[in-house]
C-alpha positions as a Python dict, from the first residue, in 0.01 Angstrom:
ca = {
    (1, 'X'): (0, 0, 0),
    (2, 'X'): (289, 230, -58),
    (3, 'X'): (224, 528, -286),
    (4, 'X'): (442, 460, -588),
    (5, 'X'): (378, 793, -765),
    (6, 'X'): (668, 1029, -812),
    (7, 'X'): (667, 1360, -628),
    (8, 'X'): (634, 1654, -866),
    (9, 'X'): (755, 1997, -759),
    (10, 'X'): (567, 2293, -900),
    (11, 'X'): (658, 2659, -895),
    (12, 'X'): (402, 2937, -935),
    (13, 'X'): (533, 3274, -1054),
    (14, 'X'): (322, 3581, -977),
    (15, 'X'): (415, 3895, -1166),
    (16, 'X'): (333, 4218, -984),
    (17, 'X'): (511, 4478, -1194),
    (18, 'X'): (304, 4792, -1243),
    (19, 'X'): (-41, 4641, -1229),
    (20, 'X'): (-317, 4749, -992),
    (21, 'X'): (-304, 5018, -728),
    (22, 'X'): (-577, 5230, -884),
    (23, 'X'): (-844, 5096, -653),
    (24, 'X'): (-681, 5242, -344),
    (25, 'X'): (-657, 5588, -496),
    (26, 'X'): (-1020, 5572, -605),
    (27, 'X'): (-1128, 5466, -256),
    (28, 'X'): (-945, 5759, -95),
    (29, 'X'): (-1094, 6010, -340),
    (30, 'X'): (-1445, 5876, -278),
    (31, 'X'): (-1389, 5886, 98),
    (32, 'X'): (-1282, 6251, 83),
    (33, 'X'): (-1587, 6339, -127),
    (34, 'X'): (-1822, 6162, 116),
    (35, 'X'): (-1666, 6339, 415),
    (36, 'X'): (-1700, 6679, 245),
    (37, 'X'): (-2065, 6614, 159),
    (38, 'X'): (-2139, 6505, 516),
    (39, 'X'): (-1967, 6815, 654),
    (40, 'X'): (-2177, 7031, 421),
    (41, 'X'): (-2501, 6860, 521),
    (42, 'X'): (-2436, 6866, 897),
    (43, 'X'): (-2250, 7197, 923),
    (44, 'X'): (-2516, 7353, 1146),
    (45, 'X'): (-2505, 7067, 1398),
    (46, 'X'): (-2125, 7076, 1401),
    (47, 'X'): (-2114, 7453, 1451),
    (48, 'X'): (-1951, 7540, 1119),
    (49, 'X'): (-2236, 7755, 994),
    (50, 'X'): (-2449, 8032, 1137),
    (51, 'X'): (-2793, 8158, 1046),
    (52, 'X'): (-2681, 8518, 1043),
    (53, 'X'): (-2341, 8674, 986),
    (54, 'X'): (-2274, 9010, 1148),
    (55, 'X'): (-1995, 9234, 1025),
    (56, 'X'): (-1923, 9555, 1213),
    (57, 'X'): (-1712, 9829, 1053),
    (58, 'X'): (-1607, 10121, 1274),
    (59, 'X'): (-1696, 10472, 1156),
    (60, 'X'): (-1361, 10614, 1255),
    (61, 'X'): (-1009, 10472, 1297),
    (62, 'X'): (-760, 10666, 1506),
    (63, 'X'): (-394, 10639, 1417),
    (64, 'X'): (-117, 10792, 1629),
    (65, 'X'): (208, 10869, 1447),
    (66, 'X'): (496, 11006, 1654),
}
């Protein structure tokens, strides 16, 4: 009952020169876009926006030159 078949060694070569890598860049770009959209949608809850913007400009500016 001894296995009389010869042992065959096999070598698999995987070439990784220059292929791929575009999926990671696409994922990062999409993640940045999603974060920017969420910040735009929830800017009031996060405190980034205000209902009213007040700008005060003084009538007179005093400058002392010696």
